[in-house]
Each structure stands twice: as C-alpha cells, then as structure tokens.
VOLUMBA-254168 format. One record per residue (C-alpha): residue number from 1; chain; z, y, x. Coordinates in steps of 0.02 Angstrom, whole numbers, plus 50000, padded with zeros to 5 digits. Layout:
<rs>
<drendren=NUM | pati=A | w=Z | v=Y | u=X>
...
</rs>
This chain:
<rs>
<drendren=1 | pati=A | w=50497 | v=48504 | u=49593>
<drendren=2 | pati=A | w=50376 | v=48459 | u=49745>
<drendren=3 | pati=A | w=50234 | v=48413 | u=49632>
<drendren=4 | pati=A | w=50259 | v=48582 | u=49536>
<drendren=5 | pati=A | w=50258 | v=48682 | u=49697>
<drendren=6 | pati=A | w=50112 | v=48592 | u=49772>
<drendren=7 | pati=A | w=50020 | v=48631 | u=49601>
<drendren=8 | pati=A | w=50060 | v=48821 | u=49619>
<drendren=9 | pati=A | w=50013 | v=48822 | u=49789>
<drendren=10 | pati=A | w=49848 | v=48731 | u=49751>
<drendren=11 | pati=A | w=49816 | v=48875 | u=49616>
<drendren=12 | pati=A | w=49881 | v=49007 | u=49741>
<drendren=13 | pati=A | w=50004 | v=49058 | u=49614>
<drendren=14 | pati=A | w=50144 | v=49130 | u=49742>
<drendren=15 | pati=A | w=50248 | v=49255 | u=49650>
<drendren=16 | pati=A | w=50322 | v=49393 | u=49755>
<drendren=17 | pati=A | w=50381 | v=49559 | u=49756>
<drendren=18 | pati=A | w=50260 | v=49615 | u=49910>
<drendren=19 | pati=A | w=50124 | v=49536 | u=49818>
<drendren=20 | pati=A | w=50153 | v=49620 | u=49649>
<drendren=21 | pati=A | w=50221 | v=49781 | u=49695>
<drendren=22 | pati=A | w=50129 | v=49821 | u=49871>
<drendren=23 | pati=A | w=49975 | v=49726 | u=49871>
<drendren=24 | pati=A | w=49927 | v=49708 | u=49683>
<drendren=25 | pati=A | w=49973 | v=49898 | u=49664>
<drendren=26 | pati=A | w=49895 | v=49955 | u=49818>
<drendren=27 | pati=A | w=49736 | v=49870 | u=49750>
<drendren=28 | pati=A | w=49756 | v=49940 | u=49575>
<drendren=29 | pati=A | w=49749 | v=50130 | u=49657>
<drendren=30 | pati=A | w=49579 | v=50076 | u=49707>
<drendren=31 | pati=A | w=49531 | v=50042 | u=49543>
<drendren=32 | pati=A | w=49604 | v=50216 | u=49486>
<drendren=33 | pati=A | w=49500 | v=50294 | u=49620>
<drendren=34 | pati=A | w=49334 | v=50228 | u=49588>
<drendren=35 | pati=A | w=49362 | v=50265 | u=49393>
<drendren=36 | pati=A | w=49479 | v=50400 | u=49315>
<drendren=37 | pati=A | w=49492 | v=50509 | u=49496>
<drendren=38 | pati=A | w=49312 | v=50496 | u=49531>
<drendren=39 | pati=A | w=49282 | v=50528 | u=49337>
<drendren=40 | pati=A | w=49395 | v=50688 | u=49365>
<drendren=41 | pati=A | w=49298 | v=50754 | u=49504>
<drendren=42 | pati=A | w=49136 | v=50736 | u=49405>
<drendren=43 | pati=A | w=49211 | v=50816 | u=49254>
<drendren=44 | pati=A | w=49270 | v=50956 | u=49359>
<drendren=45 | pati=A | w=49108 | v=50994 | u=49451>
<drendren=46 | pati=A | w=49017 | v=50971 | u=49288>
<drendren=47 | pati=A | w=49130 | v=51098 | u=49205>
<drendren=48 | pati=A | w=49107 | v=51214 | u=49328>
<drendren=49 | pati=A | w=48920 | v=51202 | u=49360>
<drendren=50 | pati=A | w=48879 | v=51170 | u=49169>
<drendren=51 | pati=A | w=48795 | v=50996 | u=49225>
<drendren=52 | pati=A | w=48807 | v=50887 | u=49078>
<drendren=53 | pati=A | w=48752 | v=50729 | u=49171>
<drendren=54 | pati=A | w=48909 | v=50745 | u=49273>
<drendren=55 | pati=A | w=49016 | v=50753 | u=49110>
<drendren=56 | pati=A | w=48934 | v=50598 | u=49043>
<drendren=57 | pati=A | w=48971 | v=50511 | u=49208>
<drendren=58 | pati=A | w=49159 | v=50570 | u=49193>
<drendren=59 | pati=A | w=49174 | v=50500 | u=49012>
<drendren=60 | pati=A | w=49097 | v=50331 | u=49069>
<drendren=61 | pati=A | w=49211 | v=50319 | u=49224>
<drendren=62 | pati=A | w=49363 | v=50350 | u=49104>
<drendren=63 | pati=A | w=49310 | v=50229 | u=48997>
<drendren=64 | pati=A | w=49298 | v=50096 | u=49132>
<drendren=65 | pati=A | w=49473 | v=50132 | u=49192>
<drendren=66 | pati=A | w=49562 | v=49973 | u=49115>
<drendren=67 | pati=A | w=49425 | v=49853 | u=49154>
<drendren=68 | pati=A | w=49425 | v=49913 | u=49351>
<drendren=69 | pati=A | w=49607 | v=49900 | u=49347>
<drendren=70 | pati=A | w=49609 | v=49721 | u=49284>
<drendren=71 | pati=A | w=49480 | v=49683 | u=49414>
<drendren=72 | pati=A | w=49559 | v=49766 | u=49567>
<drendren=73 | pati=A | w=49731 | v=49677 | u=49542>
<drendren=74 | pati=A | w=49642 | v=49502 | u=49501>
<drendren=75 | pati=A | w=49551 | v=49543 | u=49672>
<drendren=76 | pati=A | w=49715 | v=49561 | u=49755>
<drendren=77 | pati=A | w=49782 | v=49397 | u=49666>
<drendren=78 | pati=A | w=49645 | v=49283 | u=49732>
<drendren=79 | pati=A | w=49595 | v=49247 | u=49559>
<drendren=80 | pati=A | w=49436 | v=49135 | u=49538>
<drendren=81 | pati=A | w=49288 | v=49204 | u=49479>
<drendren=82 | pati=A | w=49305 | v=49174 | u=49279>
<drendren=83 | pati=A | w=49495 | v=49228 | u=49282>
<drendren=84 | pati=A | w=49436 | v=49386 | u=49392>
<drendren=85 | pati=A | w=49294 | v=49433 | u=49260>
<drendren=86 | pati=A | w=49409 | v=49396 | u=49106>
<drendren=87 | pati=A | w=49543 | v=49519 | u=49193>
<drendren=88 | pati=A | w=49415 | v=49666 | u=49156>
<drendren=89 | pati=A | w=49466 | v=49640 | u=48967>
<drendren=90 | pati=A | w=49656 | v=49601 | u=49012>
<drendren=91 | pati=A | w=49658 | v=49781 | u=49098>
<drendren=92 | pati=A | w=49573 | v=49860 | u=48941>
<drendren=93 | pati=A | w=49715 | v=49783 | u=48834>
<drendren=94 | pati=A | w=49854 | v=49831 | u=48951>
<drendren=95 | pati=A | w=49781 | v=50007 | u=48985>
<drendren=96 | pati=A | w=49735 | v=50042 | u=48792>
<drendren=97 | pati=A | w=49887 | v=49958 | u=48697>
<drendren=98 | pati=A | w=50040 | v=50059 | u=48656>
<drendren=99 | pati=A | w=50141 | v=50136 | u=48525>
<drendren=100 | pati=A | w=50152 | v=50299 | u=48424>
<drendren=101 | pati=A | w=50272 | v=50437 | u=48468>
<drendren=102 | pati=A | w=50308 | v=50590 | u=48358>
<drendren=103 | pati=A | w=50153 | v=50543 | u=48265>
<drendren=104 | pati=A | w=50048 | v=50541 | u=48422>
<drendren=105 | pati=A | w=49966 | v=50376 | u=48497>
<drendren=106 | pati=A | w=50027 | v=50350 | u=48674>
<drendren=107 | pati=A | w=49951 | v=50203 | u=48776>
<drendren=108 | pati=A | w=50039 | v=50104 | u=48900>
<drendren=109 | pati=A | w=49906 | v=50153 | u=49031>
<drendren=110 | pati=A | w=49908 | v=50091 | u=49212>
<drendren=111 | pati=A | w=50081 | v=50032 | u=49199>
<drendren=112 | pati=A | w=50039 | v=49917 | u=49050>
<drendren=113 | pati=A | w=49873 | v=49856 | u=49139>
<drendren=114 | pati=A | w=49979 | v=49816 | u=49286>
<drendren=115 | pati=A | w=50101 | v=49701 | u=49200>
<drendren=116 | pati=A | w=49980 | v=49628 | u=49068>
<drendren=117 | pati=A | w=49858 | v=49588 | u=49200>
<drendren=118 | pati=A | w=49965 | v=49513 | u=49323>
<drendren=119 | pati=A | w=50031 | v=49390 | u=49186>
<drendren=120 | pati=A | w=49866 | v=49352 | u=49117>
<drendren=121 | pati=A | w=49796 | v=49315 | u=49293>
<drendren=122 | pati=A | w=49921 | v=49200 | u=49354>
<drendren=123 | pati=A | w=49918 | v=49103 | u=49186>
<drendren=124 | pati=A | w=49724 | v=49100 | u=49201>
<drendren=125 | pati=A | w=49736 | v=49031 | u=49371>
<drendren=126 | pati=A | w=49841 | v=48886 | u=49318>
<drendren=127 | pati=A | w=49708 | v=48814 | u=49202>
<drendren=128 | pati=A | w=49560 | v=48868 | u=49296>
<drendren=129 | pati=A | w=49449 | v=48721 | u=49327>
<drendren=130 | pati=A | w=49570 | v=48597 | u=49263>
<drendren=131 | pati=A | w=49463 | v=48551 | u=49117>
<drendren=132 | pati=A | w=49270 | v=48503 | u=49085>
<drendren=133 | pati=A | w=49255 | v=48654 | u=48978>
<drendren=134 | pati=A | w=49328 | v=48778 | u=49104>
<drendren=135 | pati=A | w=49196 | v=48900 | u=49050>
<drendren=136 | pati=A | w=49271 | v=48918 | u=48883>
<drendren=137 | pati=A | w=49459 | v=48877 | u=48918>
<drendren=138 | pati=A | w=49487 | v=48997 | u=49062>
<drendren=139 | pati=A | w=49411 | v=49159 | u=48979>
<drendren=140 | pati=A | w=49521 | v=49106 | u=48817>
<drendren=141 | pati=A | w=49686 | v=49081 | u=48913>
<drendren=142 | pati=A | w=49672 | v=49237 | u=49016>
<drendren=143 | pati=A | w=49619 | v=49355 | u=48875>
<drendren=144 | pati=A | w=49726 | v=49288 | u=48754>
<drendren=145 | pati=A | w=49875 | v=49279 | u=48843>
<drendren=146 | pati=A | w=49838 | v=49460 | u=48906>
<drendren=147 | pati=A | w=49840 | v=49515 | u=48717>
<drendren=148 | pati=A | w=50003 | v=49426 | u=48671>
<drendren=149 | pati=A | w=50080 | v=49505 | u=48819>
<drendren=150 | pati=A | w=50005 | v=49673 | u=48789>
<drendren=151 | pati=A | w=50064 | v=49670 | u=48606>
<drendren=152 | pati=A | w=50245 | v=49627 | u=48668>
<drendren=153 | pati=A | w=50269 | v=49743 | u=48809>
<drendren=154 | pati=A | w=50154 | v=49885 | u=48792>
<drendren=155 | pati=A | w=50234 | v=49973 | u=48649>
<drendren=156 | pati=A | w=50397 | v=49973 | u=48760>
<drendren=157 | pati=A | w=50315 | v=50019 | u=48922>
<drendren=158 | pati=A | w=50214 | v=50169 | u=48835>
<drendren=159 | pati=A | w=50372 | v=50224 | u=48771>
<drendren=160 | pati=A | w=50470 | v=50221 | u=48937>
<drendren=161 | pati=A | w=50332 | v=50294 | u=49034>
<drendren=162 | pati=A | w=50307 | v=50432 | u=48903>
<drendren=163 | pati=A | w=50496 | v=50480 | u=48912>
<drendren=164 | pati=A | w=50509 | v=50472 | u=49099>
<drendren=165 | pati=A | w=50357 | v=50583 | u=49124>
<drendren=166 | pati=A | w=50433 | v=50701 | u=48989>
<drendren=167 | pati=A | w=50599 | v=50704 | u=49078>
<drendren=168 | pati=A | w=50537 | v=50740 | u=49266>
<drendren=169 | pati=A | w=50398 | v=50863 | u=49198>
<drendren=170 | pati=A | w=50545 | v=50949 | u=49094>
<drendren=171 | pati=A | w=50676 | v=50947 | u=49228>
<drendren=172 | pati=A | w=50551 | v=51020 | u=49354>
<drendren=173 | pati=A | w=50513 | v=51157 | u=49249>
<drendren=174 | pati=A | w=50703 | v=51196 | u=49220>
<drendren=175 | pati=A | w=50753 | v=51166 | u=49400>
<drendren=176 | pati=A | w=50603 | v=51189 | u=49505>
<drendren=177 | pati=A | w=50704 | v=51208 | u=49666>
<drendren=178 | pati=A | w=50795 | v=51057 | u=49673>
<drendren=179 | pati=A | w=50663 | v=50948 | u=49584>
<drendren=180 | pati=A | w=50525 | v=51030 | u=49692>
<drendren=181 | pati=A | w=50623 | v=50950 | u=49836>
<drendren=182 | pati=A | w=50658 | v=50790 | u=49766>
<drendren=183 | pati=A | w=50488 | v=50744 | u=49714>
<drendren=184 | pati=A | w=50385 | v=50810 | u=49845>
<drendren=185 | pati=A | w=50509 | v=50710 | u=49962>
<drendren=186 | pati=A | w=50518 | v=50545 | u=49855>
<drendren=187 | pati=A | w=50323 | v=50537 | u=49813>
<drendren=188 | pati=A | w=50273 | v=50595 | u=50000>
<drendren=189 | pati=A | w=50377 | v=50448 | u=50056>
<drendren=190 | pati=A | w=50294 | v=50336 | u=49927>
<drendren=191 | pati=A | w=50127 | v=50382 | u=49987>
<drendren=192 | pati=A | w=50162 | v=50339 | u=50171>
<drendren=193 | pati=A | w=50252 | v=50179 | u=50113>
<drendren=194 | pati=A | w=50123 | v=50030 | u=50072>
<drendren=195 | pati=A | w=50151 | v=50064 | u=49885>
<drendren=196 | pati=A | w=50034 | v=50169 | u=49794>
<drendren=197 | pati=A | w=50088 | v=50337 | u=49747>
<drendren=198 | pati=A | w=49939 | v=50379 | u=49649>
<drendren=199 | pati=A | w=49964 | v=50220 | u=49537>
<drendren=200 | pati=A | w=50148 | v=50280 | u=49504>
<drendren=201 | pati=A | w=50099 | v=50465 | u=49473>
<drendren=202 | pati=A | w=49973 | v=50394 | u=49349>
<drendren=203 | pati=A | w=50094 | v=50274 | u=49265>
<drendren=204 | pati=A | w=50221 | v=50405 | u=49234>
<drendren=205 | pati=A | w=50088 | v=50537 | u=49179>
<drendren=206 | pati=A | w=50157 | v=50668 | u=49298>
<drendren=207 | pati=A | w=50091 | v=50844 | u=49260>
<drendren=208 | pati=A | w=50122 | v=51019 | u=49271>
<drendren=209 | pati=A | w=50246 | v=51096 | u=49415>
<drendren=210 | pati=A | w=50303 | v=50909 | u=49448>
<drendren=211 | pati=A | w=50131 | v=50857 | u=49484>
<drendren=212 | pati=A | w=50115 | v=51010 | u=49610>
<drendren=213 | pati=A | w=50265 | v=50954 | u=49701>
<drendren=214 | pati=A | w=50203 | v=50777 | u=49709>
<drendren=215 | pati=A | w=50045 | v=50846 | u=49788>
<drendren=216 | pati=A | w=50133 | v=50949 | u=49914>
<drendren=217 | pati=A | w=50240 | v=50808 | u=49966>
<drendren=218 | pati=A | w=50090 | v=50699 | u=49986>
<drendren=219 | pati=A | w=49998 | v=50835 | u=50081>
<drendren=220 | pati=A | w=50141 | v=50863 | u=50197>
<drendren=221 | pati=A | w=50149 | v=50676 | u=50242>
<drendren=222 | pati=A | w=49955 | v=50661 | u=50279>
<drendren=223 | pati=A | w=49935 | v=50840 | u=50361>
<drendren=224 | pati=A | w=50101 | v=50816 | u=50452>
<drendren=225 | pati=A | w=50065 | v=50653 | u=50529>
<drendren=226 | pati=A | w=49885 | v=50693 | u=50573>
<drendren=227 | pati=A | w=49946 | v=50847 | u=50673>
<drendren=228 | pati=A | w=50099 | v=50786 | u=50762>
<drendren=229 | pati=A | w=50008 | v=50636 | u=50822>
<drendren=230 | pati=A | w=49851 | v=50735 | u=50888>
<drendren=231 | pati=A | w=49902 | v=50718 | u=51069>
<drendren=232 | pati=A | w=49899 | v=50523 | u=51037>
<drendren=233 | pati=A | w=49752 | v=50500 | u=50924>
<drendren=234 | pati=A | w=49654 | v=50665 | u=50937>
<drendren=235 | pati=A | w=49506 | v=50698 | u=50818>
<drendren=236 | pati=A | w=49491 | v=50513 | u=50756>
<drendren=237 | pati=A | w=49663 | v=50510 | u=50713>
<drendren=238 | pati=A | w=49660 | v=50693 | u=50632>
<drendren=239 | pati=A | w=49529 | v=50638 | u=50519>
<drendren=240 | pati=A | w=49606 | v=50447 | u=50493>
<drendren=241 | pati=A | w=49763 | v=50511 | u=50429>
<drendren=242 | pati=A | w=49719 | v=50696 | u=50361>
<drendren=243 | pati=A | w=49575 | v=50630 | u=50256>
<drendren=244 | pati=A | w=49626 | v=50449 | u=50252>
<drendren=245 | pati=A | w=49801 | v=50401 | u=50247>
<drendren=246 | pati=A | w=49973 | v=50429 | u=50327>
<drendren=247 | pati=A | w=50007 | v=50244 | u=50295>
<drendren=248 | pati=A | w=49928 | v=50203 | u=50454>
<drendren=249 | pati=A | w=50087 | v=50254 | u=50536>
<drendren=250 | pati=A | w=50194 | v=50128 | u=50452>
<drendren=251 | pati=A | w=50196 | v=50013 | u=50609>
<drendren=252 | pati=A | w=50250 | v=50144 | u=50709>
<drendren=253 | pati=A | w=50376 | v=50204 | u=50589>
<drendren=254 | pati=A | w=50458 | v=50041 | u=50589>
<drendren=255 | pati=A | w=50470 | v=50041 | u=50781>
<drendren=256 | pati=A | w=50544 | v=50221 | u=50783>
<drendren=257 | pati=A | w=50595 | v=50287 | u=50610>
<drendren=258 | pati=A | w=50628 | v=50462 | u=50681>
<drendren=259 | pati=A | w=50447 | v=50498 | u=50680>
<drendren=260 | pati=A | w=50451 | v=50508 | u=50497>
<drendren=261 | pati=A | w=50573 | v=50654 | u=50506>
<drendren=262 | pati=A | w=50459 | v=50797 | u=50543>
<drendren=263 | pati=A | w=50335 | v=50774 | u=50388>
<drendren=264 | pati=A | w=50476 | v=50723 | u=50278>
<drendren=265 | pati=A | w=50566 | v=50892 | u=50304>
<drendren=266 | pati=A | w=50410 | v=50975 | u=50282>
<drendren=267 | pati=A | w=50377 | v=50905 | u=50111>
<drendren=268 | pati=A | w=50562 | v=50976 | u=50077>
<drendren=269 | pati=A | w=50500 | v=51148 | u=50117>
<drendren=270 | pati=A | w=50326 | v=51143 | u=50047>
<drendren=271 | pati=A | w=50386 | v=51054 | u=49875>
<drendren=272 | pati=A | w=50489 | v=51210 | u=49825>
<drendren=273 | pati=A | w=50344 | v=51322 | u=49891>
<drendren=274 | pati=A | w=50236 | v=51245 | u=49773>
<drendren=275 | pati=A | w=50344 | v=51243 | u=49614>
<drendren=276 | pati=A | w=50434 | v=51419 | u=49651>
<drendren=277 | pati=A | w=50316 | v=51527 | u=49745>
<drendren=278 | pati=A | w=50150 | v=51469 | u=49697>
<drendren=279 | pati=A | w=50183 | v=51379 | u=49532>
<drendren=280 | pati=A | w=50055 | v=51246 | u=49572>
<drendren=281 | pati=A | w=50008 | v=51112 | u=49445>
<drendren=282 | pati=A | w=49923 | v=50950 | u=49447>
<drendren=283 | pati=A | w=49921 | v=50792 | u=49346>
<drendren=284 | pati=A | w=49916 | v=50604 | u=49350>
<drendren=285 | pati=A | w=49833 | v=50512 | u=49488>
<drendren=286 | pati=A | w=49768 | v=50667 | u=49591>
<drendren=287 | pati=A | w=49943 | v=50705 | u=49623>
<drendren=288 | pati=A | w=49986 | v=50557 | u=49720>
<drendren=289 | pati=A | w=49822 | v=50567 | u=49819>
<drendren=290 | pati=A | w=49876 | v=50706 | u=49946>
<drendren=291 | pati=A | w=49732 | v=50763 | u=50057>
<drendren=292 | pati=A | w=49641 | v=50588 | u=50030>
<drendren=293 | pati=A | w=49457 | v=50655 | u=50017>
<drendren=294 | pati=A | w=49540 | v=50826 | u=49977>
<drendren=295 | pati=A | w=49592 | v=50743 | u=49806>
<drendren=296 | pati=A | w=49748 | v=50814 | u=49787>
<drendren=297 | pati=A | w=49704 | v=51002 | u=49826>
<drendren=298 | pati=A | w=49552 | v=50984 | u=49710>
<drendren=299 | pati=A | w=49659 | v=50912 | u=49561>
<drendren=300 | pati=A | w=49766 | v=51072 | u=49590>
<drendren=301 | pati=A | w=49618 | v=51186 | u=49589>
<drendren=302 | pati=A | w=49545 | v=51101 | u=49439>
<drendren=303 | pati=A | w=49712 | v=51093 | u=49333>
<drendren=304 | pati=A | w=49732 | v=51285 | u=49368>
<drendren=305 | pati=A | w=49561 | v=51330 | u=49337>
<drendren=306 | pati=A | w=49506 | v=51385 | u=49514>
<drendren=307 | pati=A | w=49619 | v=51538 | u=49502>
<drendren=308 | pati=A | w=49654 | v=51666 | u=49647>
<drendren=309 | pati=A | w=49846 | v=51596 | u=49655>
<drendren=310 | pati=A | w=49788 | v=51405 | u=49648>
<drendren=311 | pati=A | w=49658 | v=51442 | u=49793>
<drendren=312 | pati=A | w=49805 | v=51533 | u=49910>
<drendren=313 | pati=A | w=49927 | v=51413 | u=49858>
<drendren=314 | pati=A | w=49829 | v=51255 | u=49904>
<drendren=315 | pati=A | w=49781 | v=51329 | u=50073>
<drendren=316 | pati=A | w=49956 | v=51379 | u=50113>
<drendren=317 | pati=A | w=50049 | v=51220 | u=50021>
<drendren=318 | pati=A | w=49924 | v=51082 | u=50062>
<drendren=319 | pati=A | w=49859 | v=51132 | u=50231>
<drendren=320 | pati=A | w=49929 | v=51269 | u=50324>
<drendren=321 | pati=A | w=50119 | v=51259 | u=50288>
<drendren=322 | pati=A | w=50134 | v=51067 | u=50324>
<drendren=323 | pati=A | w=50040 | v=51071 | u=50487>
<drendren=324 | pati=A | w=50147 | v=51209 | u=50563>
<drendren=325 | pati=A | w=50315 | v=51154 | u=50494>
<drendren=326 | pati=A | w=50283 | v=50965 | u=50543>
<drendren=327 | pati=A | w=50241 | v=51034 | u=50722>
<drendren=328 | pati=A | w=50392 | v=51136 | u=50742>
<drendren=329 | pati=A | w=50506 | v=50994 | u=50693>
<drendren=330 | pati=A | w=50407 | v=50864 | u=50798>
<drendren=331 | pati=A | w=50426 | v=50969 | u=50946>
<drendren=332 | pati=A | w=50613 | v=50994 | u=50926>
<drendren=333 | pati=A | w=50631 | v=50804 | u=50901>
<drendren=334 | pati=A | w=50523 | v=50777 | u=51058>
<drendren=335 | pati=A | w=50645 | v=50898 | u=51166>
<drendren=336 | pati=A | w=50781 | v=50797 | u=51091>
<drendren=337 | pati=A | w=50700 | v=50634 | u=51149>
<drendren=338 | pati=A | w=50696 | v=50558 | u=50978>
<drendren=339 | pati=A | w=50498 | v=50563 | u=50984>
<drendren=340 | pati=A | w=50426 | v=50500 | u=51137>
<drendren=341 | pati=A | w=50252 | v=50497 | u=51207>
<drendren=342 | pati=A | w=50151 | v=50354 | u=51127>
<drendren=343 | pati=A | w=50277 | v=50340 | u=50975>
<drendren=344 | pati=A | w=50118 | v=50382 | u=50855>
<drendren=345 | pati=A | w=49979 | v=50301 | u=50944>
<drendren=346 | pati=A | w=49860 | v=50217 | u=50831>
<drendren=347 | pati=A | w=49736 | v=50083 | u=50868>
<drendren=348 | pati=A | w=49572 | v=50161 | u=50804>
</rs>
C-alpha cells in the first residue's frame, strides 16, 4: 500500500473533492471564457454590426471549446506536457459525445468534458514517462481512455443534463416567483464560493427566465459586495469585485459569514424582478458570469435582441437594484453590530 501511495504521489495523482470540483472546475471556467463565452461576444458584435470576420471568429471559438476545456482541466491537475496536449482531444470527446433525445442529438457538453478529461488525464499521468516510447504510449492511453469513458458515461450525462435543464427552465416559466428567488440565491452563492457558477450554468444549459434569474443573482453578489465594501476597499475594490469576482471576499466570509447576508438578500429580490417584472432571459455560461467583464448583462441583451425592456431591465436588475438593496441591508446589519469596520477589507 505504501508503494502504491508513493507511486501516486510521484505521479501527482491525488484525488480529492477540492481538486476536482473546486480547482479543476474553476479552471474549466477559464476554458469556457476563452472560447464559448468570448465567441458569444464576437457573435453578438458581428451580428449587430454586420462584421463577418467576427462571426467567423465566433465559429472557430465555439469549435475550440472542448479542446480548451481539456487543456484547462489538465493544467489544474498538473499534467505533464504530453498528457496536457492529449487532453485537448479528450476534451473534444467529452464535450461532443452524447445521445439522441426525441430525434434530436444532445451532447454531454462541458459536464461530459469535465468527467472524461479528469479520468483520462489521471490515467495518462500514471503511464507518463514510464516507458521508452512515451511519445506514443502516453497520448494513446490518454485519448483511448477518454474515448472509452466517453462512450460509457456521456450518453447518460447528456440525458441527465438535458432534462435537468428542461426541468429548471420549465419550472421557472411556471413558477417565476419561487424559482426566481431560488435560482438567483443559489447561483449567486455558487458564484461567490470557489466553485464555477459559469461552468454549472453551461452544464445544465440554463436558458430563458431561469437564465435571467441566475444572471440577477450573480450580479447581486458582485455589485453588492463591491458597493457595501467600498468604505474599506475604495475604487480598487469596486472594480475588482464589480467587474472581477465577489470570490475575493471568501476569506472574510469565513471569518464573518454575516457579511454575506446583504448581497444574498438582494439576490432574493432581484431574482423575481428579473423573472416577473422585466422577464429577462439569458443562457448558458453567460448566466453564471454576473458582471464579470459585464458578460452577464451583455448576455441578457444579446438573448433579448437589445430591446428597450432588456436595456432598462439590465440597468435596474443587474446594477442599480442590487447596489441600493445591498447597501440598505448592510447598513442595518452594521447598526446591529453584525458587520464591523474592516470585516470586508481586501488585500488589493
């Protein structure tokens, strides 16, 4: 047993929930951002301005999604060079394999890539540099294992992700108040946690009103923390959290969980505002990005064809309302002594 453990340690194969579901999934979000999400932005600009080159870029970026996911995950798993390069193929396999539902092909998408790449990379690491023909053995093992695992699990993953997305999207359309609150709060919390809300939204193919609620919840967390911590972090903190990520506050949240209340309460209000009042819609990875690079608001505007309702809704739901609501709730908690000066200070 000791020899096995020593071998695994030498190969940097150290399975853990944190490594896979926090670190690897977080890295996967970067792969999504660099391909699918950027491609969406190029596509929107290209469609609105009639620039064919931007549409071509969007097409190439979308095609590269699976490969980017594979490399991003392999990077976080500390894969050696041959395994990392082979993981591009593994990512494409996991992202593109799937099943057929009601006559329509459905791929496993990012969820499939996540599972397939992790298994393929860990197996590839085990054989890496163990033979004199490593340049052949390592890619063969990594890619072949990815294909075998993909054929085994991707149809089931595609089926589950498809119907989970259908359930969430349909339930939100039927119960926009309850689901608006629930989705906004849950996805917003996930955004601030060291877990990728963007990856999760992409996995379940969230769309429509459910995506609008998710966008509202994510924006509430980022804008909320940016505003209520302004006295501690000033303009640098406003930009870092408002256009970067509210995840920066996780250390402070661990020390005083009560600082999470204002932004979370704000998301519980802006969620149903998005679903009931403005009927905002968003889809996929955009819905889980919040105001990071203004991707969430731009995603809503793109999905709703830059209508007057969507523009007003984005300004109110994604920017103004969460700022005002979070500030009101935080001031109440400061007066109660639940939030003290310096509780949200960041080392910027």
